[in-house]
VEXDREN-2710 file (C-alpha; in Angstrom, 1 decimal):
% VEXDREN-2710
k/r/px/py/pz
1/ALA/87.2/95.4/73.6
2/VAL/87.0/96.5/77.1
3/HIS/89.9/98.6/78.2
4/LEU/91.4/96.9/81.3
5/HIS/94.0/97.9/83.8
6/LEU/96.1/95.7/86.1
7/HIS/96.9/96.9/89.6
8/LEU/100.6/96.6/90.5
9/HIS/99.5/94.2/93.2
10/TYR/98.9/91.7/90.4
11/LEU/101.9/92.8/88.3
12/LEU/104.7/91.8/90.6
13/ARG/103.8/88.2/91.1
14/PRO/107.3/87.1/92.3
15/CYS/106.9/88.9/95.7
16/PRO/105.1/86.9/98.4
17/PRO/101.6/88.2/98.7
18/ALA/101.8/88.2/102.5
19/ARG/104.7/90.5/102.4
20/ARG/103.0/92.9/100.0
21/ALA/99.7/93.0/101.8
22/GLY/100.5/96.3/103.6
23/LEU/101.9/98.1/100.6
24/PHE/98.6/98.8/99.0
25/SER/96.3/99.7/101.9
26/SER/94.2/102.8/101.7
27/PRO/96.3/106.0/101.8
28/TRP/93.8/107.5/104.2
29/ARG/94.2/104.8/106.8
30/SER/97.6/106.0/108.1
31/LEU/97.0/109.7/107.9
32/PRO/95.8/112.1/110.6
33/PRO/93.0/114.5/109.7
34/LEU/93.9/116.8/106.8
35/LEU/96.2/119.6/107.9
36/PRO/95.7/123.1/106.5
37/PRO/98.2/123.2/103.7
38/VAL/98.8/126.9/104.2
39/ARG/100.9/126.0/107.3
40/LEU/103.4/124.2/105.1
41/ARG/103.3/126.3/102.0
42/SER/102.1/129.7/102.9
43/SER/105.5/131.3/102.3
44/LEU/106.1/129.6/99.0
45/PRO/105.5/131.5/95.7
46/ALA/102.9/130.3/93.3
47/PRO/104.6/127.9/90.9
48/THR/105.5/129.0/87.4
49/SER/105.9/126.2/84.9
50/HIS/109.4/126.1/83.3
51/LEU/109.0/122.7/81.9
52/THR/106.4/123.4/79.2
53/ALA/107.3/124.9/75.8
54/ASP/105.2/127.4/73.8
55/GLY/102.6/125.8/71.7
56/THR/102.8/122.4/73.4
57/ASP/99.5/120.5/73.7
58/GLU/98.9/120.3/77.4
59/SER/95.9/117.9/77.2
60/GLY/98.0/114.9/76.2
61/PHE/98.9/112.4/78.9
62/VAL/102.4/111.9/80.1
63/VAL/104.1/109.8/82.8
64/VAL/106.3/111.5/85.4
65/THR/108.9/110.0/87.7
66/PHE/111.1/111.5/90.4
67/TYR/112.5/110.8/93.8
68/LYS/114.6/112.6/96.4
69/LEU/116.3/111.3/99.5
70/VAL/116.1/114.1/102.0
71/PRO/115.1/114.4/105.6
72/LEU/111.4/115.2/106.2
73/GLU/110.6/116.2/109.7
74/ASP/106.8/115.5/109.4
75/PRO/106.2/113.3/106.4
76/ARG/102.5/112.7/107.3
77/ALA/101.8/116.4/107.2
78/GLU/103.6/116.5/103.9
79/VAL/101.4/113.8/102.5
80/ALA/98.3/115.8/103.6
81/ALA/99.6/118.9/101.9
82/HIS/100.2/117.0/98.7
83/LEU/96.8/115.4/98.8
84/GLN/95.3/118.9/99.2
85/PHE/97.2/120.3/96.2
86/LEU/96.2/117.4/94.0
87/GLN/92.5/117.1/95.0
88/ASP/91.3/118.9/91.8
89/MET/93.9/117.4/89.5
90/ASP/93.6/114.4/87.3
91/ILE/96.7/112.5/88.6
92/HIS/97.0/108.7/89.0
93/GLY/100.0/106.9/90.3
94/ARG/102.1/105.9/93.3
95/ILE/103.5/108.7/95.5
96/TYR/105.2/107.6/98.7
97/MET/106.7/109.8/101.4
98/ASN/108.5/109.1/104.7
99/GLN/111.3/110.6/106.9
100/GLN/113.8/109.8/104.2
101/GLY/112.1/111.6/101.3
102/ILE/109.7/111.0/98.4
103/ASN/109.4/108.5/95.6
104/ALA/106.8/109.2/92.8
105/GLN/105.6/107.7/89.6
106/TYR/102.4/109.1/88.2
107/SER/100.5/109.9/85.0
108/GLY/98.1/112.6/84.0
109/PRO/97.3/115.3/81.5
110/ARG/100.5/117.2/80.7
111/LYS/99.3/120.4/82.4
112/ASP/98.4/118.7/85.7
113/ALA/101.4/116.4/85.7
114/ILE/103.9/119.2/85.2
115/ALA/102.1/121.6/87.6
116/TYR/102.5/119.1/90.4
117/ALA/106.3/118.8/89.7
118/ASP/106.6/122.5/89.5
119/TRP/104.8/123.0/92.8
120/LEU/107.1/120.5/94.4
121/ARG/110.2/122.4/93.1
122/THR/109.1/125.6/94.9
123/ASP/110.1/123.8/98.1
124/PRO/113.9/124.5/98.6
125/ARG/114.3/120.8/99.7
126/PHE/113.2/119.7/96.3
127/SER/114.3/122.6/94.1
128/ASP/117.0/120.5/92.4
129/ILE/114.9/117.3/91.9
130/LEU/115.4/115.5/88.6
131/VAL/111.9/115.2/87.0
132/GLN/111.7/112.7/84.2
133/ILE/108.8/112.8/81.7
134/SER/107.9/110.2/79.1
135/PRO/104.9/109.7/76.8
136/ALA/101.9/107.7/78.0
137/LEU/100.4/105.2/75.5
138/SER/96.8/106.2/75.9
139/GLY/95.4/108.0/78.9
140/HIS/96.5/107.1/82.4
141/ALA/99.4/104.6/83.0
142/PHE/98.1/103.8/86.5
143/PRO/94.6/102.8/87.7
144/ARG/94.3/105.3/90.5
145/LEU/96.2/107.7/92.8
146/LYS/97.9/106.2/95.9
147/LEU/99.6/109.0/97.8
148/ARG/100.5/108.0/101.4
149/TYR/103.1/107.6/104.1
150/LYS/105.2/104.5/103.6
151/GLN/107.8/103.0/105.9
152/SER/110.2/102.2/103.0
153/LEU/110.4/104.1/99.8
154/VAL/111.4/100.9/98.0
155/GLN/110.8/97.4/99.1
156/LEU/113.8/95.6/100.5
157/GLU/114.1/92.6/102.8
158/GLY/114.3/94.0/106.4
159/GLY/113.2/97.5/105.3
160/SER/115.3/100.6/104.6
161/CYS/114.4/102.9/107.4
162/HIS/117.6/101.9/109.3
163/LEU/119.8/102.7/106.3
164/PRO/121.7/106.1/106.0
165/LEU/119.8/107.0/102.8
166/VAL/119.8/110.8/103.5
167/GLU/123.6/110.9/103.9
168/PRO/125.1/111.5/100.4
169/SER/128.5/110.2/101.5
170/MET/127.0/106.8/102.3
171/ARG/125.5/106.5/98.8
172/ALA/127.3/105.6/95.6
173/SER/128.8/108.5/93.6
174/PRO/126.5/109.6/90.8
175/LEU/127.8/109.7/87.2
176/THR/126.1/111.8/84.5
177/PRO/124.9/109.8/81.4
178/SER/127.9/111.0/79.4
179/GLU/130.3/110.0/82.2
180/TRP/128.6/106.7/82.4
181/ARG/128.9/106.1/78.7
182/GLU/132.7/107.0/78.8
183/LYS/133.2/104.3/81.5
184/LEU/131.4/101.7/79.5
185/GLU/133.2/102.5/76.3
186/ALA/136.6/102.3/78.1
187/ARG/135.6/99.0/79.6
188/LYS/134.6/97.7/76.2
189/ARG/138.0/98.4/74.7
190/LEU/139.7/96.2/77.2
191/ASP/140.3/92.5/76.8
192/SER/137.3/90.7/78.2
193/GLU/139.6/88.2/79.8
194/ALA/141.0/91.0/81.9
195/ALA/137.6/91.5/83.6
196/GLY/137.7/95.3/82.8
197/ASP/141.2/96.2/84.0
198/THR/141.9/99.9/83.3
199/SER/145.2/101.6/82.6
200/GLU/145.5/102.3/86.3
201/GLY/145.3/98.6/87.1
202/ARG/141.7/98.9/88.4
203/LYS/138.8/96.8/87.5
204/LEU/135.2/97.7/86.4
205/LEU/132.2/95.6/87.3
206/LEU/128.8/96.5/85.7
207/LEU/126.0/95.6/88.1
208/ASP/122.3/95.5/87.1
209/VAL/120.3/96.2/90.3
210/ARG/116.9/95.2/88.8
211/ASN/114.8/92.1/88.4
212/ASP/115.6/89.3/86.0
213/TYR/112.5/89.9/83.9
214/GLU/113.6/93.6/83.4
215/TRP/116.9/92.4/82.1
216/ASP/115.2/90.1/79.7
217/ILE/113.9/92.9/77.5
218/GLY/116.8/95.3/77.9
219/HIS/120.1/95.9/79.6
220/PHE/123.6/97.5/79.1
221/GLU/126.0/95.4/77.1
222/GLY/128.1/93.3/79.4
223/ALA/125.7/93.3/82.4
224/LYS/124.9/89.9/83.8
225/ARG/121.3/88.9/84.3
226/PRO/120.3/89.5/87.9
227/ASN/119.5/86.3/89.9
228/VAL/116.4/87.8/91.6
229/ASP/112.8/88.2/90.4
230/CYS/111.9/90.7/93.1
231/PHE/114.1/93.6/94.2
232/ARG/113.2/93.1/97.9
233/SER/115.2/89.8/97.9
234/THR/118.4/91.3/96.3
235/SER/121.5/90.1/98.2
236/PHE/124.4/91.1/96.0
237/GLY/127.6/91.3/98.0
238/LEU/126.0/89.8/101.1
239/SER/126.9/86.1/100.7
240/GLU/128.9/84.6/103.5
241/GLN/129.7/81.4/101.6
242/GLU/133.2/80.7/100.4
243/MET/131.9/80.0/96.9
244/ASP/128.8/81.6/95.5
245/SER/128.5/81.7/91.7
246/THR/125.1/83.5/91.9
247/ASP/126.6/86.6/93.6
248/PRO/128.3/88.9/91.0
249/LEU/130.1/90.6/93.9
250/HIS/131.5/87.5/95.5
251/GLY/135.3/87.5/95.7
252/VAL/135.5/91.0/94.3
253/ASP/138.4/93.1/95.5
254/LYS/136.5/95.8/97.4
255/GLU/139.3/98.4/97.1
256/LYS/140.5/97.9/93.5
257/THR/137.1/97.3/91.8
258/ASP/134.9/100.2/90.5
259/ILE/131.3/98.9/90.7
260/LEU/129.0/100.6/88.3
261/MET/125.4/100.2/89.5
262/TYR/122.3/100.9/87.4
263/CYS/118.5/100.6/87.6
264/THR/115.5/102.2/85.9
265/GLY/115.3/105.6/87.7
266/GLY/118.1/105.5/90.2
267/ILE/116.5/105.0/93.6
268/ARG/117.1/101.3/93.9
269/CYS/120.8/101.9/93.3
270/ASP/121.0/104.7/95.8
271/VAL/119.3/102.6/98.5
272/TYR/121.3/99.4/97.9
273/SER/124.6/101.3/97.6
274/THR/124.3/102.2/101.3
275/ILE/124.2/98.5/102.2
276/LEU/127.3/97.8/100.0
277/ARG/129.1/100.8/101.7
278/GLU/128.5/99.2/105.1
279/LYS/129.9/96.0/103.7
280/GLY/133.2/97.7/102.8
281/PHE/132.7/98.3/99.1
282/GLY/134.6/101.6/98.6
283/ASN/134.3/102.4/94.9
284/LEU/130.6/102.6/94.1
285/TYR/129.1/104.6/91.2
286/THR/125.5/105.0/90.1
287/LEU/123.9/106.2/86.9
288/LYS/122.3/109.5/87.7
289/GLY/118.6/109.3/86.9
290/GLY/118.9/105.7/86.0
291/VAL/118.5/104.2/82.5
292/SER/115.6/106.4/81.6
293/ASN/117.8/109.5/82.0
294/TYR/120.6/107.9/80.1
295/LEU/118.4/107.0/77.1
296/LYS/117.1/110.5/76.9
297/SER/120.5/112.0/76.2
298/GLN/122.7/109.1/75.0
299/GLY/120.1/107.1/73.1
300/SER/120.7/103.4/72.7
301/ALA/124.6/103.6/72.9
302/GLU/125.8/100.6/74.9
303/TRP/122.2/99.6/75.5
304/VAL/120.4/96.6/74.0
305/GLY/116.6/96.3/73.8
306/ASN/113.8/98.2/75.6
307/LEU/113.4/99.5/79.1
308/PHE/110.9/97.8/81.4
309/VAL/108.7/100.3/83.3
310/PHE/106.5/99.7/86.2
311/ASP/103.2/100.9/84.8
312/ASP/100.6/100.0/82.2
313/ARG/103.1/100.6/79.4
314/LEU/105.5/97.9/80.7
315/SER/108.1/98.5/78.0
316/LEU/109.5/101.5/76.1
317/PRO/112.1/101.5/73.3
318/PRO/115.1/104.0/73.7
319/ALA/113.7/106.3/71.0
320/LYS/110.7/107.2/73.2
321/PHE/113.0/108.7/75.9
322/ALA/115.2/110.5/73.3
323/GLU/112.2/112.0/71.6
324/ALA/110.4/113.0/74.7
325/GLY/113.2/114.8/76.5
326/GLU/112.0/116.9/79.3
327/GLU/109.0/118.0/77.3
328/GLY/107.6/114.4/77.2
329/CYS/105.7/115.1/73.9
330/ALA/106.9/112.1/71.7
331/ASP/104.5/110.0/69.6
332/ASN/103.5/106.7/71.1
333/GLY/104.7/104.6/68.2
334/ASP/105.2/100.9/68.5
335/LEU/107.1/99.1/71.3
336/SER/109.4/97.0/69.3
337/SER/113.2/97.3/69.6
338/SER/115.6/98.0/66.8
339/ARG/117.7/95.0/67.9
340/TRP/116.2/91.7/68.8
341/LEU/116.8/90.5/72.4
342/GLY/114.0/88.5/74.0
343/ARG/112.9/84.9/73.7
344/CYS/109.5/83.3/74.2
345/TYR/109.1/81.9/77.8
346/VAL/107.2/78.9/76.4
347/CYS/109.1/77.8/73.2
348/GLY/112.3/79.8/73.3
349/SER/111.7/81.4/69.9
350/GLU/112.6/85.1/69.1
351/VAL/110.1/87.7/70.4
352/GLU/110.0/90.8/68.3
353/GLU/107.8/92.8/70.7
354/LEU/109.7/93.3/73.9
355/ARG/106.7/93.6/76.2
356/HIS/105.7/91.3/79.0
357/ARG/102.2/90.1/79.6
358/ASN/100.6/88.3/82.6
359/CYS/99.6/84.7/82.6
360/ALA/95.8/84.4/82.1
361/SER/95.6/82.1/85.2
362/ILE/94.9/84.4/88.1
363/ASP/96.6/81.9/90.4
364/CYS/99.8/82.2/88.4
365/ASN/99.9/85.7/87.0
366/ARG/103.5/85.2/85.8
367/LEU/105.0/88.2/84.0
368/TYR/106.5/86.7/80.8
369/LEU/107.5/87.2/77.2
370/CYS/105.5/85.2/74.6
371/CYS/105.5/84.8/70.9
372/GLY/102.2/85.0/68.9
373/GLY/101.9/81.3/68.3
374/CYS/102.2/80.3/71.9
375/LEU/99.9/83.1/72.9
376/GLU/97.1/81.8/70.8
377/GLU/97.7/78.1/71.5
378/LEU/97.7/78.6/75.3
379/ARG/95.1/81.4/75.3
380/GLY/97.3/83.8/77.2
381/CYS/98.7/81.2/79.7
382/CYS/102.3/80.7/80.3
383/CYS/102.1/76.8/80.2
384/SER/99.7/73.9/79.6
385/GLU/99.2/73.5/83.4
386/CYS/97.9/77.0/83.7
387/ARG/95.8/76.5/80.6
388/GLY/93.8/73.9/82.6
389/ALA/93.6/76.0/85.8
390/PRO/90.1/76.7/87.2
391/ARG/90.4/80.5/87.4
392/LEU/91.2/81.8/83.9
393/ARG/90.9/85.3/82.5
394/PRO/90.3/85.9/78.7
395/LEU/93.1/86.3/76.2
396/LEU/93.5/90.1/75.8
397/PRO/94.5/91.4/72.4
398/GLY/97.1/94.1/71.8
399/HIS/98.3/96.1/74.8
400/GLN/95.3/95.6/77.1
401/ARG/95.9/94.8/80.7
402/TYR/94.0/92.6/83.1
403/ASP/91.8/94.1/85.8
404/LYS/90.9/92.5/89.2
405/TRP/89.5/88.9/89.2
406/HIS/86.0/89.8/90.5
407/LEU/85.3/91.4/87.1
408/TYR/85.8/88.0/85.4
409/ARG/84.8/85.3/87.9
410/ASP/81.1/85.3/87.2
411/ASP/81.4/85.5/83.4
412/ALA/80.9/82.0/82.0
413/SER/82.2/83.1/78.6
414/VAL/85.5/84.1/80.3
415/ILE/85.9/80.8/82.0
416/SER/85.3/78.8/78.8
417/SER/87.7/80.9/76.7
END
């Protein structure tokens, strides 16, 4: 079988294509001519890896994620320096920079992947950055490297450049994984009818700041399913209507309610918490490093299912984060969860493997969970209507991912599959 990859442009179907068009343009288009990196880094010492352990196989592939909200005076020059450093390294992924910092998710051989993170840490602005490492399934988790200047580090309706992201006091207060777990356990002991009242008479509200399809394969116990399928359209706490049952923050006492926000790696919560601060929510807390950091040290305590990740792996069980730790050297293993959670989008039956796939119809491309029976019957499509669509891709076995349409459109055997 041909090993196929799916560009993120095809993965996040719920976002309107017109709004995404500018996100994936060439990284060279917005850059000035390459600047000599020595101007930026000449005074910095050569990096010494402190992430690797003696005897670790550095040829295996890992996935690395990190972000930092910090003022950057000349982000385009920073992009040029990073491109220069990575030019001889085998790194694929998405690395975005602007005046508010950096947001990176990438894969590569362990040696290259960690060398880049170590190099970044030699810069005092990034010396305390939280670098998270997890195992790749086989080879790269991203099709190519996209390192460029980007107006918004995360996509949000109206952009995020105007938000006070680099002011820590305007963001939610971070909780360590152990502090977060203590909060959840305390909440769990209370009568559910009391909506999380604590001994001090306060209330706790657990807010999942992700997409609905992420919640479908895993979430913290007690967290409600988000009502959005694309983060850019998130509007928690912004409703002006007197009654809005879709907004979990509608009617919440802004002074007496502790709002615990979580997402995959933390950046979406940091960004969105500045909006809630401006709306008067005074008691905001985030999970430092997001769910991926929590699973590494706390395991699956208070968590149900797997964690959705935005790369070719799509889903990882908690054990993979706990095994990997900072060394990121865990086995790949299977992707099933120890506790069942998901249901087939087509028939509603239980789905043992908590891993999404894309509809075989290129014009749909829905990201959905599917049981084996429906998968075979509909040949990888999410519904009978899509099964009869004119532009169909083949049913891919196992964990293979779709590539771009032009690789299928002229293949008669694909259309007739």
